[in-house]
RODO-2510 file (C-alpha; in nm, 4 decimals, decimal comma):
residues 484
     n   res          X          Y          Z
     1     m     0,0000     0,0000     0,0000
     2     n     0,1346     0,3433    -0,0950
     3     d     0,1932     0,5974     0,1789
     4     l    -0,0742     0,8580     0,2352
     5     v     0,0635     1,2040     0,1476
     6     a     0,0029     1,4834     0,3993
     7     l     0,0830     1,8535     0,4052
     8     s     0,1461     2,0116     0,7454
     9     v     0,1357     2,3905     0,7848
    10     a     0,3019     2,5335     1,0952
    11     s     0,4565     2,8655     1,1961
    12     e     0,7466     2,6996     1,3809
    13     i     0,9121     2,3594     1,3811
    14     y     1,1787     2,2013     1,6005
    15     p     1,4780     2,1792     1,5647
    16     l     1,4824     2,4703     1,3177
    17     i     1,2764     2,7347     1,4985
    18     k     1,1015     2,7102     1,8356
    19     t     0,9169     2,9318     2,0801
    20     g     0,6997     2,6657     2,2440
    21     g     0,5333     2,3276     2,2298
    22     l     0,3857     2,3817     1,8830
    23     a     0,7354     2,3523     1,7367
    24     d     0,7997     2,0268     1,9222
    25     v     0,4777     1,8756     1,7889
    26     a     0,5302     1,9948     1,4320
    27     g     0,8847     1,8575     1,4369
    28     a     0,8174     1,5193     1,5973
    29     l     0,4831     1,4158     1,4461
    30     p     0,6049     1,3607     1,0854
    31     g     0,8563     1,0974     1,1956
    32     a     0,5957     0,9190     1,4064
    33     l     0,3448     0,9313     1,1206
    34     a     0,5992     0,7789     0,8830
    35     r     0,5775     0,4595     1,0872
    36     e     0,2021     0,4646     1,0218
    37     g     0,2417     0,4894     0,6443
    38     v     0,2039     0,8678     0,6180
    39     t     0,4540     1,0838     0,4296
    40     t     0,4508     1,4449     0,5509
    41     r     0,5872     1,7663     0,4039
    42     t     0,5720     2,0727     0,6293
    43     l     0,5238     2,4288     0,5061
    44     t     0,6859     2,6839     0,7358
    45     p     0,7942     3,0497     0,7065
    46     g     1,1481     3,1333     0,5973
    47     y     1,2758     3,3101     0,9074
    48     p     1,6471     3,3988     0,8798
    49     s     1,7541     3,1527     1,1478
    50     l     1,5577     2,8735     0,9801
    51     l     1,6971     2,9449     0,6338
    52     a     2,0493     2,9300     0,7766
    53     k     1,9916     2,5738     0,8997
    54     l     1,8603     2,4223     0,5767
    55     e     2,0699     2,1409     0,4305
    56     t     1,9276     2,1366     0,0780
    57     v     1,7289     2,4039    -0,1050
    58     t     1,5597     2,3933    -0,4474
    59     p     1,3405     2,6795    -0,5750
    60     a     0,9942     2,5394    -0,6401
    61     r     0,7717     2,8369    -0,7260
    62     d     0,7908     3,2140    -0,7558
    63     y     0,5289     3,4519    -0,6215
    64     p     0,5888     3,7903    -0,7892
    65     a     0,3560     3,9668    -0,5457
    66     l     0,2558     3,7953    -0,2223
    67     f     0,0959     4,0263     0,0322
    68     g     0,3240     4,3181    -0,0386
    69     g     0,6349     4,1802    -0,2056
    70     p     0,7961     3,9019    -0,4068
    71     a     0,8414     3,5579    -0,2530
    72     r     0,9715     3,2133    -0,3357
    73     l     0,8577     2,8710    -0,2297
    74     l     1,1562     2,6493    -0,1551
    75     d     1,1628     2,2708    -0,1622
    76     a     1,4029     2,2034     0,1232
    77     r     1,5323     1,9676     0,3845
    78     g     1,6557     2,0608     0,7291
    79     g     1,6720     1,9117     1,0750
    80     g     1,5865     1,5719     0,9298
    81     l     1,2558     1,7073     0,7941
    82     d     1,1088     1,7397     0,4451
    83     l     0,9942     2,0982     0,4077
    84     f     0,8420     2,3661     0,1954
    85     v     0,9796     2,7002     0,3091
    86     l     0,8113     3,0292     0,2252
    87     d     1,0995     3,2670     0,1562
    88     a     0,9295     3,6078     0,1699
    89     p     1,1891     3,8595     0,2959
    90     h     0,9383     4,1448     0,3271
    91     l     0,7399     3,9324     0,5711
    92     f     0,9918     3,7170     0,7549
    93     d     1,3454     3,8564     0,7164
    94     r     1,3608     4,0540     1,0389
    95     p     1,5094     4,0199     1,3876
    96     g     1,3132     3,9035     1,6864
    97     s     1,0935     3,6020     1,7452
    98     p     0,8546     3,4647     1,4815
    99     y     0,5728     3,6724     1,6258
   100     l     0,7251     3,9600     1,8232
   101     g     0,9711     4,2383     1,7611
   102     a     1,2601     4,3295     1,9887
   103     d     1,0184     4,5512     2,1861
   104     g     0,8118     4,2470     2,2822
   105     r     0,5103     4,3612     2,0785
   106     d     0,3391     4,1710     1,7984
   107     w     0,4688     4,2563     1,4538
   108     p     0,2075     4,5013     1,3165
   109     d     0,1764     4,3035     0,9921
   110     n     0,1239     3,9631     1,1540
   111     a    -0,2115     3,9324     0,9765
   112     l    -0,0426     3,9556     0,6359
   113     r     0,2550     3,7414     0,7385
   114     f     0,0446     3,4445     0,8375
   115     a    -0,2203     3,4983     0,5741
   116     a     0,0668     3,4470     0,3281
   117     l     0,1574     3,1199     0,4989
   118     s    -0,2048     3,0035     0,4786
   119     r    -0,2489     3,1206     0,1191
   120     v     0,0547     2,9233     0,0039
   121     g    -0,0693     2,6306     0,2135
   122     a    -0,3969     2,6391     0,0217
   123     d    -0,2114     2,6502    -0,3108
   124     l    -0,0077     2,3451    -0,2148
   125     a    -0,3198     2,1706    -0,0891
   126     k    -0,4786     2,2074    -0,4323
   127     g    -0,1763     2,0490    -0,6001
   128     e    -0,0622     2,3676    -0,7757
   129     l     0,3021     2,2673    -0,7367
   130     g     0,2514     1,9795    -0,9773
   131     g     0,4402     1,6825    -0,8395
   132     f     0,3100     1,7258    -0,4843
   133     v    -0,0591     1,6465    -0,4330
   134     p    -0,1519     1,6000    -0,0659
   135     e    -0,4449     1,3820     0,0324
   136     v    -0,4916     1,5612     0,3637
   137     v    -0,3778     1,8923     0,5132
   138     h    -0,2956     1,9415     0,8818
   139     v    -0,2837     2,3035     0,9987
   140     h    -0,1645     2,4184     1,3393
   141     d    -0,3047     2,7071     1,5454
   142     w    -0,4230     3,0462     1,4249
   143     q    -0,1160     3,1202     1,2158
   144     a    -0,2151     2,8487     0,9653
   145     a    -0,5903     2,8534     1,0229
   146     l    -0,6863     3,0616     0,7173
   147     t    -0,5776     2,7685     0,4976
   148     p    -0,9184     2,5941     0,5067
   149     a    -1,0927     2,9313     0,4600
   150     y    -0,8978     3,0001     0,1398
   151     l    -0,9790     2,6500     0,0174
   152     h    -1,3472     2,7057     0,0926
   153     y    -1,3703     3,0376    -0,0902
   154     d    -1,1549     2,9195    -0,3817
   155     g    -1,4073     2,6439    -0,4522
   156     g    -1,3313     2,3284    -0,6464
   157     p    -1,1860     1,9968    -0,5309
   158     r    -0,9715     2,0021    -0,2200
   159     p    -0,8273     1,7590     0,0337
   160     g    -0,9640     1,7185     0,3844
   161     v    -0,8289     1,9547     0,6479
   162     v    -0,7438     1,8875     1,0116
   163     l    -0,6952     2,1855     1,2435
   164     t    -0,5103     2,1332     1,5709
   165     i    -0,5636     2,3835     1,8523
   166     h    -0,2490     2,4010     2,0628
   167     n    -0,3735     2,6911     2,2754
   168     l    -0,7165     2,8477     2,2288
   169     a    -0,6003     3,1661     2,4024
   170     f    -0,4104     3,2700     2,0877
   171     q    -0,6674     3,3364     1,8168
   172     g    -0,5364     3,5808     1,5568
   173     h    -0,8010     3,8565     1,5684
   174     f    -0,7581     4,1485     1,3279
   175     p    -0,9620     4,4492     1,2032
   176     a    -1,2369     4,3924     0,9483
   177     s    -1,0749     4,6592     0,7309
   178     l    -0,8050     4,4043     0,6407
   179     l    -1,0499     4,1660     0,4704
   180     g    -0,9571     4,2692     0,1166
   181     a    -0,5869     4,2908     0,1980
   182     l    -0,6084     3,9300     0,3163
   183     w    -0,7414     3,8280    -0,0280
   184     l    -1,0746     3,7210     0,1163
   185     p    -1,4040     3,7966    -0,0666
   186     p    -1,6643     4,0311     0,0845
   187     r    -1,9004     3,7389     0,1489
   188     a    -1,6434     3,5968     0,3952
   189     m    -1,7329     3,8694     0,6449
   190     s    -2,0258     3,6820     0,7948
   191     i    -2,0975     3,4802     1,1073
   192     d    -2,0674     3,1635     0,8978
   193     g    -1,7379     3,2866     0,7543
   194     v    -1,4372     3,4568     0,9097
   195     e    -1,6197     3,7305     1,1010
   196     y    -1,5398     3,7288     1,4712
   197     f    -1,6359     4,0140     1,7056
   198     q    -1,6701     4,2470     1,4051
   199     g    -1,3191     4,1615     1,2858
   200     v    -1,1403     3,8806     1,1053
   201     g    -1,0745     3,5774     1,3238
   202     f    -0,8057     3,3478     1,1888
   203     l    -0,8654     3,0668     1,4381
   204     k    -1,2409     3,1136     1,4171
   205     a    -1,2172     3,0709     1,0398
   206     g    -1,0224     2,7501     1,0823
   207     l    -1,2774     2,6145     1,3295
   208     q    -1,5526     2,7038     1,0845
   209     f    -1,4039     2,5396     0,7759
   210     a    -1,1744     2,2552     0,8878
   211     d    -1,3216     1,9081     0,8403
   212     r    -1,1859     1,7801     1,1705
   213     i    -1,0671     1,9681     1,4788
   214     t    -0,8225     1,8208     1,7237
   215     t    -0,6761     1,9568     2,0391
   216     v    -0,3950     1,8248     2,2465
   217     s    -0,5705     1,6383     2,5269
   218     p    -0,9160     1,4878     2,5919
   219     t    -0,9750     1,7001     2,9017
   220     y    -0,8877     2,0212     2,7179
   221     a    -1,1228     1,9193     2,4348
   222     r    -1,4049     1,9116     2,6912
   223     e    -1,2881     2,2248     2,8724
   224     i    -1,2878     2,4459     2,5623
   225     m    -1,6571     2,3755     2,5061
   226     t    -1,7349     2,5574     2,8321
   227     p    -1,7559     2,9341     2,8905
   228     q    -1,4798     2,9095     3,1534
   229     f    -1,2168     2,7823     2,9108
   230     g    -1,3736     2,8460     2,5689
   231     m    -1,2316     3,1963     2,5190
   232     a    -1,5598     3,3037     2,3485
   233     l    -1,5318     3,0199     2,0940
   234     d    -1,7102     2,7622     2,3073
   235     g    -2,0394     2,8081     2,1201
   236     l    -1,8821     2,7301     1,7843
   237     l    -1,6905     2,4392     1,9319
   238     r    -2,0086     2,2950     2,0837
   239     a    -2,1797     2,3294     1,7462
   240     r    -1,8937     2,1313     1,5922
   241     a    -1,8573     1,8886     1,8824
   242     s    -1,8924     1,5811     1,6609
   243     s    -1,5807     1,6900     1,4706
   244     v    -1,3686     1,7668     1,7789
   245     e    -1,1273     1,5146     1,9275
   246     g    -0,8649     1,5397     2,1997
   247     i    -0,5373     1,3569     2,1343
   248     v    -0,2653     1,3841     2,3962
   249     n     0,0684     1,5031     2,2625
   250     g     0,3774     1,2889     2,2815
   251     i     0,7431     1,3802     2,2998
   252     d     1,0312     1,2710     2,0806
   253     d     1,1669     0,9884     2,2937
   254     v     1,4918     0,9858     2,0993
   255     v     1,5655     1,3520     2,1722
   256     w     1,4304     1,3118     2,5252
   257     n     1,6108     0,9995     2,6427
   258     p     1,8102     1,0149     2,9672
   259     a     2,0133     0,7114     2,8646
   260     t     2,1655     0,8919     2,5640
   261     d     2,1019     1,2633     2,6212
   262     p     2,4307     1,4491     2,5573
   263     q     2,3157     1,7463     2,7693
   264     l     2,3332     1,5556     3,0969
   265     a     2,6146     1,5363     3,3492
   266     q     2,5404     1,1632     3,3807
   267     n     2,3292     0,9396     3,1607
   268     y     2,0982     0,6907     3,3278
   269     s     1,7891     0,4774     3,2721
   270     a     1,5169     0,3176     3,4824
   271     l     1,7580     0,0295     3,5385
   272     r     2,0355     0,2702     3,6434
   273     v     1,8321     0,5349     3,8224
   274     d     2,0867     0,5322     4,1061
   275     q     2,3137     0,7354     3,8736
   276     r     2,0591     1,0174     3,8426
   277     p     2,1768     1,2148     4,1528
   278     r     2,4909     1,3308     3,9699
   279     n     2,2625     1,5471     3,7564
   280     k     2,1038     1,6927     4,0693
   281     a     2,4447     1,8005     4,1942
   282     a     2,5260     1,9554     3,8557
   283     l     2,1932     2,1388     3,8536
   284     q     2,2412     2,2719     4,2049
   285     q     2,5845     2,4016     4,1085
   286     r     2,4466     2,5609     3,7887
   287     f     2,1877     2,7539     3,9906
   288     a     2,4177     2,8354     4,2847
   289     l     2,2089     2,6233     4,5195
   290     a     2,3471     2,4444     4,8216
   291     t     2,4683     2,1040     4,7025
   292     s     2,2775     1,8415     4,8952
   293     y     2,1155     1,5184     4,7839
   294     e     1,8855     1,5148     5,0871
   295     t     1,7329     1,8538     5,0030
   296     p     1,4192     1,8259     4,7824
   297     l     1,4768     2,0191     4,4597
   298     f     1,1834     2,1610     4,2637
   299     g     1,2285     2,2779     3,9047
   300     l     1,0188     2,5139     3,6936
   301     v     1,0703     2,5342     3,3155
   302     s     0,8080     2,7740     3,1881
   303     r     0,6997     3,0950     3,0305
   304     l     0,6518     3,3371     3,3176
   305     t     0,2883     3,4301     3,2681
   306     r    -0,0295     3,4205     3,4700
   307     q    -0,1628     3,1354     3,2568
   308     k     0,1292     2,9234     3,3767
   309     g     0,0422     2,9973     3,7403
   310     v     0,3832     3,1410     3,8250
   311     d     0,2205     3,4012     4,0499
   312     l     0,0838     3,1106     4,2549
   313     l     0,4341     2,9717     4,2864
   314     l     0,5729     3,3084     4,3958
   315     d     0,3142     3,3226     4,6722
   316     s     0,3844     2,9582     4,7645
   317     l     0,7603     3,0058     4,7981
   318     p     0,7434     3,0576     5,1774
   319     a     0,5872     2,7107     5,2082
   320     l     0,8468     2,5545     4,9780
   321     i     1,1433     2,7154     5,1517
   322     g     0,9909     2,6619     5,4948
   323     h     0,9928     2,2880     5,4315
   324     g     1,3642     2,3016     5,3540
   325     a     1,3299     2,2627     4,9770
   326     q     1,4990     2,4398     4,6848
   327     l     1,3715     2,5931     4,3595
   328     a     1,5550     2,6147     4,0255
   329     l     1,3734     2,8295     3,7696
   330     l     1,4367     2,8479     3,3944
   331     g     1,2088     3,0762     3,1963
   332     a     1,1225     3,4214     3,0741
   333     g     0,8113     3,6304     3,0492
   334     e     0,6402     3,9175     3,2248
   335     k     0,8738     4,1588     3,4020
   336     l     0,6624     4,1522     3,7165
   337     f     0,7283     3,7813     3,7622
   338     q     1,0942     3,7933     3,6615
   339     d     1,1512     4,0682     3,9162
   340     g     0,9644     3,8719     4,1823
   341     f     1,1699     3,5563     4,1363
   342     a     1,4941     3,7554     4,1113
   343     a     1,4135     3,9167     4,4457
   344     a     1,3372     3,5749     4,5956
   345     a     1,6711     3,4412     4,4702
   346     a     1,8535     3,7351     4,6285
   347     e     1,6687     3,6947     4,9583
   348     h     1,7045     3,3154     4,9711
   349     a     2,0516     3,2591     4,8259
   350     g     2,1316     2,8909     4,8122
   351     a     1,7632     2,7951     4,8152
   352     v     1,6277     2,9753     4,5062
   353     g     1,8132     3,0086     4,1762
   354     c     1,6970     3,1598     3,8485
   355     v     1,8093     3,1619     3,4856
   356     f     1,5935     3,4005     3,2837
   357     g     1,5603     3,3121     2,9164
   358     y     1,5419     2,9782     2,7439
   359     d     1,8259     2,7300     2,7145
   360     e     1,7417     2,3946     2,5520
   361     a     2,0438     2,2174     2,6981
   362     l     1,9703     2,3468     3,0465
   363     a     1,6065     2,2404     3,0096
   364     h     1,7280     1,8823     2,9636
   365     l     1,9475     1,9035     3,2741
   366     m     1,6517     2,0448     3,4694
   367     q     1,4483     1,7342     3,3914
   368     a     1,7376     1,5053     3,4834
   369     g     1,8401     1,6855     3,8033
   370     a     1,5230     1,8119     3,9696
   371     d     1,3312     1,5854     4,2051
   372     f     1,0059     1,7547     4,1071
   373     i     0,8897     1,9576     3,8078
   374     l     0,6214     2,2152     3,8870
   375     v     0,3443     2,2910     3,6360
   376     p     0,0922     2,5070     3,8267
   377     s    -0,0975     2,6280     3,5171
   378     r    -0,4445     2,7793     3,5414
   379     f    -0,5165     2,6091     3,2091
   380     e    -0,2929     2,3845     3,0030
   381     p    -0,4011     2,2349     2,6681
   382     c    -0,1527     1,9502     2,7012
   383     g     0,1852     2,0470     2,8347
   384     l     0,5072     1,8799     2,7322
   385     t     0,7103     1,9657     3,0414
   386     q     0,5367     1,7052     3,2546
   387     l     0,5854     1,4392     2,9827
   388     c     0,9581     1,5086     2,9774
   389     a     0,9571     1,4975     3,3581
   390     l     0,7998     1,1516     3,3575
   391     r     1,0548     1,0305     3,1042
   392     y     1,3432     1,1628     3,3154
   393     g     1,2164     1,0527     3,6556
   394     a     1,1319     1,3985     3,7912
   395     m     0,7962     1,3724     3,9672
   396     p     0,5464     1,6213     3,8130
   397     v     0,3483     1,8435     4,0518
   398     v     0,0637     1,9731     3,8355
   399     a    -0,2674     2,1522     3,8412
   400     r    -0,5598     1,9225     3,7597
   401     v    -0,6462     2,0890     3,4268
   402     g    -0,6265     1,9972     3,0588
   403     g    -0,3541     1,7603     2,9529
   404     l    -0,1945     1,7727     3,2965
   405     a    -0,4978     1,5892     3,4353
   406     d    -0,4759     1,3346     3,1522
   407     t    -0,1069     1,2494     3,1817
   408     v    -0,0201     1,2503     3,5528
   409     i    -0,1665     0,9955     3,7974
   410     d    -0,2055     1,1541     4,1387
   411     a    -0,0306     0,9818     4,4278
   412     n    -0,3476     0,9399     4,6335
   413     d    -0,3966     0,6401     4,8587
   414     a    -0,5699     0,4332     4,5908
   415     a    -0,3032     0,4985     4,3276
   416     l    -0,0232     0,4349     4,5746
   417     g    -0,1893     0,1129     4,6831
   418     a    -0,2260     0,0005     4,3228
   419     g     0,1314     0,1000     4,2466
   420     v     0,0405     0,3277     3,9547
   421     a     0,1022     0,6830     4,0875
   422     t     0,3299     0,9048     3,8784
   423     g     0,2999     1,2498     4,0390
   424     v     0,0961     1,4956     4,2428
   425     q    -0,2118     1,6817     4,1186
   426     f    -0,3802     1,9752     4,2899
   427     s    -0,7049     2,1632     4,2460
   428     p    -0,8171     2,4369     4,2312
   429     p    -0,5200     2,6304     4,0918
   430     d    -0,4682     2,8566     4,3906
   431     v    -0,2032     2,9188     4,6544
   432     p    -0,3421     2,6961     4,9334
   433     a    -0,3811     2,3984     4,6966
   434     l    -0,0347     2,4450     4,5458
   435     s     0,1257     2,4872     4,8880
   436     y    -0,0392     2,1656     5,0044
   437     a     0,0758     1,9859     4,6876
   438     i     0,4326     2,0947     4,7575
   439     e     0,3994     1,9663     5,1130
   440     r     0,2638     1,6332     4,9831
   441     a     0,5498     1,6027     4,7345
   442     i     0,8097     1,6647     5,0037
   443     g     0,6431     1,4021     5,2215
   444     l     0,6722     1,1502     4,9379
   445     y     1,0374     1,2451     4,8907
   446     r     1,1100     1,1628     5,2531
   447     d     0,9703     0,8115     5,1932
   448     v     1,2596     0,6761     4,9858
   449     a     1,0919     0,3546     4,8721
   450     t     0,7695     0,5273     4,7676
   451     m     0,9548     0,8054     4,5861
   452     r     1,1611     0,5523     4,3932
   453     r     0,8505     0,3585     4,2900
   454     i     0,6736     0,6742     4,1688
   455     r     0,9855     0,7848     3,9826
   456     l     1,0143     0,4482     3,8046
   457     n     0,6422     0,4459     3,7191
   458     g     0,6910     0,7726     3,5357
   459     m     1,0032     0,6580     3,3546
   460     r     0,8232     0,3452     3,2296
   461     a     0,5147     0,5321     3,1077
   462     d     0,4748     0,5591     2,7300
   463     v     0,4949     0,9323     2,6568
   464     s     0,6054     0,8838     2,2951
   465     w     0,4247     0,9786     1,9757
   466     r     0,3452     0,6168     1,8876
   467     g    -0,0102     0,6098     2,0229
   468     p    -0,1054     0,9647     1,9178
   469     a     0,0373     0,9086     1,5683
   470     k    -0,1911     0,6088     1,5186
   471     r    -0,4923     0,8259     1,6005
   472     y    -0,3838     1,1075     1,3693
   473     a    -0,3181     0,8573     1,0893
   474     a    -0,6695     0,7156     1,1376
   475     i    -0,8170     1,0663     1,1060
   476     y    -0,6101     1,1330     0,7937
   477     r    -0,7265     0,8121     0,6296
   478     s    -1,0907     0,8777     0,7101
   479     l    -1,0655     1,2209     0,5454
   480     a    -0,8726     1,0951     0,2434
   481     k    -1,1562     0,8544     0,1592
   482     v    -1,4115     1,1344     0,1193
   483     p    -1,3946     1,3306    -0,2111
   484     r    -1,4513     1,7065    -0,1871
***
């Protein structure tokens, strides 16, 4: 049987360009799908840092005028991935992150930048490149979500489209005055089209026109159909409930493998978990913490935002430190929170250490050296941090929301008795609940045999892409069978 051919459209992809979990998913899923008989090509923007990492490049199509300037579509390979790269210097050749300038603000032309990505995605979906004719298209988040809208308004035959919501909070909402500049017809500005709060909603358009909608955990799929978590899109999602499915993310278990990870001070496995403490010592030294195996060490690898619950952790620090524990923090975000943790590190030298920014190598050492990984999010579509923690034997301490609830088994009496616990959950996401979860975690740490059993349960859990890839492949095949 010939492989099914899929086009993925994503605004970032690991290991070439990454700001968050979307990149990890876009980079790891094609390899997992290949084992299910799916061949994937990914369309991504030609940011300068991405172009510099490409291994092979062949011009595939010219666009003399694409949303304000000339562009080229490149047939490329990089980071072990088969790619189409949209080389549009007027849109993507600039410093800063994919979405923000050096001032931390959204690029003012983000609507045009990602409309261009979606427009080219629609062209590829229709087979306009000639030799590449996808049977299904998989678009990720708002930046690619106009793809099914362009296909709808273009008319004619098209492949099925899957839209994955990685975080409903980011929706791509722009003024209605841009409708024509986005190459959308006047009839698109309707409640059954792209109109959203009297503007153009990129994610809303994708939810309207995609054939199937997935999000990154079953619990989050249910949560986003409620007013509390639906971010004003819950009505549309409820209307399309039969097309919505939650599939938990995986992680690349080759990249995230403590037995072979080159970023660690000491490699180890579930069979050699006694070698893990060398990484704890290295992590304590890296963060200028007192070196002590007996001291419980909590790690936080996160964006420093309210969504991630870092304000709850700041207010829970007295409980953590009062129990004789340490905190190592790696992350960046709102100045208020960075300043708060910096002040805590200065006040509690040797107990609190911070590295502001993101460092991929250090993130690996965090998972290998911390006893616990904190994920106190107010909402969390899936979360990858806790999956990496399980793989590396760092017990996750997580809020009972979204994918965190789906992937961590709370160490309650029943789970401990059955020998299946993998971490600590808490609810609601507030300071008293988090402080109590920290206290529970420290109590488990003091029970050496129980802590070891929980640690090994996590390390033996399947957090790979194998299961999720099977479910995505099944969705692809169901869509490919239906002519449009």
